[in-house]
Steps between C-alpha positions, in 0.01 A plus 500: 500500500655833397552760769561874500513779755314829497414793720207737517391831642136529600253785517226378736185710536212435740163468325141457613445155660291251305384302804433583863801441733748506210738748346575553132811634332568575133865483396749541221839324494797593285716193438873485424751218451377172351145640490487840330165676480203617698221328685176639635296324761247480775558374856235410757598451864339424834613458858724723707849546347607715798479188721656273237177314428356561151458359155481627144432396141614689192483479121725703273544520122864515393589643158859485380788248463610205706850393395442658158156341443235767429134497597260528789421263784290512815663438840311393810599528866359350818662584831436460872668650802467322834733285708623373164503715190415344164509641149402349169587707192467350155404548135131429431473204259350596165551874551811559287503672161765538231824320586373459860207282388505174696728642767485315832711552805548653842652815639684516833510836678780630717387856568474654155750251353344211311623161382288383205486130408314416180 
């Protein structure tokens, strides 16, 4: 499975919640490194992050290049914070276009640094 590294900066903006007892954020990421481009997304969260107990889901549409392959692809995230923190971050099957059509794989976050396996 090929692997590359990337980094991103994020502009995260609070938005009106969609459900009671949740928060919503719209965001834009600018990607550099092995992923070059921009993604826009939506994050929903619940819980109390200030106490370290919360969860979130997010979808984002990436447009650009991954190791020289051009197209778009949707990424999904699912994370929880509690006694143990978990994060799943992956490409959505069937969402790729152009040279990213059929792309499958996972992303591993370390802050804003990302390891991409596809």
